[in-house]
N, C-alpha and C positions, 0 to 999 in steps of 0.2 A: 650442408645447408647455408644458403646465404639469405639474409633477411635484409627487405629493403628499407631505405629510409623513412618510405611513407608508412610502412608497417610500425616500425619504432614510434614514430610521431602518432600513429593510432593508436597505439597501447598507451602512451604518456596521457593523451587526451581522454580516453575512456577510463582510467584509472584516477585522472585526477579530477574529472567532471563529477559532479553529483547535483542532483536535482531533487526537491521534496515537493510533494504535493498536497495543498491544503484543500478544503473545500467548504462551500458556502451553501446551507440548505435552509432556505427562506433567511430568516435572521440569524439563524445559529451558524457559527464560524468554527470550524474544525482546523487545526494545525495538522502539518503532517506527524507531529508526535504524537497528537492525541489519536490520529486515524491509527498510527502503528501500534499504540497501546491498545487500542481495541480490537485491532486485528490479532495481535499476540494473544490477547485473551480468550478471543474465540477459537484461535488455532489451538491453544492448550486444551480447551474442553473437546474441540473434535478429534485431537490426537488421543484423548482418554475416554473417549464415548460418553462423556456425561454431559448433562444439561443442566439449567436452572431456570428458574420463573415459571410463573402460570404456561407461558407459551413455549418452555422448552427450548430455551436459546443454548447453544446455537442450534438451528435447525435448518433443513433444507430449503434453499431458496429456490425456486421452479423457473423464474424467469419469464414467467406469463407475458408479461410487459414485452418482452424482445428487446430488452435494451443490451447495447454492444458492451459488455465487460471486459474492455480491452483485449478483444480478440480472445480470450481466453475460453476455455470449455469446461463445462461442470463435471462433477456436480459442485454448485454453489452453495454457500452456508451463509446466512445472516445472523448478525450479531447487532444489539443495540450499540448505539454511541450516543452518549449523553453530553447533552452542552454545558452540564455543570463540571466538565472535566474529569468526573470520577469514571470508574470501571464499572459496568453493569453488574449488580450483585443479586439480581432476582426480584427487583421491585419493579415501579412503573418503567417500562422500557422507552417511553417516548416515542417521537415519529421516525427517528432517524436510523440508518442502518448502516454497517460495514458489511460489505461482502466478500468472501474468500473462497479459494478453491480448496477441495480437498487435500491439496499439498500446502496449503496455507499461503498461498499467493495473493496478495489483495487486489481485488478485481474491481471495486467501485465503491462509492458511497452513495446510498439512496434514500429517499424520504418519502412519507406518505403524505406529507404536506404538498397541497396542492394537486393532488390526485384523488381520484374518486373510487369508490367500492373498495377501499383497502388496497388498491393497488401503489406501486411505486413510481417514483420519477427521479430521474439523475439529479444529483445535487452539483453545481456549479463548480468544476474542478480547475484549480490554478496551480500551474507548475513553475516552480521559482529556482533559479539556479543557486547553489550554495557557495559559489566562487569567491564570496567575502566572509565566509563563515571560517572561523578560527583554524578549523582542522583542513582548510583548503592547501595551506602551504605544506603541511605534511604529507597529505595525500599526492601533491605534486613530486615532493622529494622522494616520497616511494616510488611513483611511476618514473621517475628519471632513474633510480637505482634498479628496479626492476629491468627497465629498457636496456641499461648497461650490461646487467647479467645476461640478458638474452644474445645480446650482440657477443658477449666474451665467449659465451658456449657455443654459438653458432659459428663463430671464426675459425 
């Protein structure tokens, strides 16, 4: 099996490239790390089948607003994301939520702010490249190594 140079270069780009998504929900700003931590907390509870708080989070998000959640299919679960940076522990959930799928894929960040009748609206997402992050050079080295291994075994 012969691999093309284009395939190898694509492999390098995919492994080396990384992006992160932050969100703005009104005045609240959430980093990609905060979103990931909230999604992980939700995932843990979804997998265990446990819930906390008066509204039993995580609970099913029915998407009655018909928001495009990255083209993903449900069932979806909503979990509070707190503007103070803490992980929701059963207290006041605030207005903002992280949405995940049953298999824990992050699907979006929504807010009750600016919506009527307890509905949700999408928070503004911003995708940024991590090309200047400290780990970028290590990802690139790993990508080149993997590409060389693929070429060596394909020859």
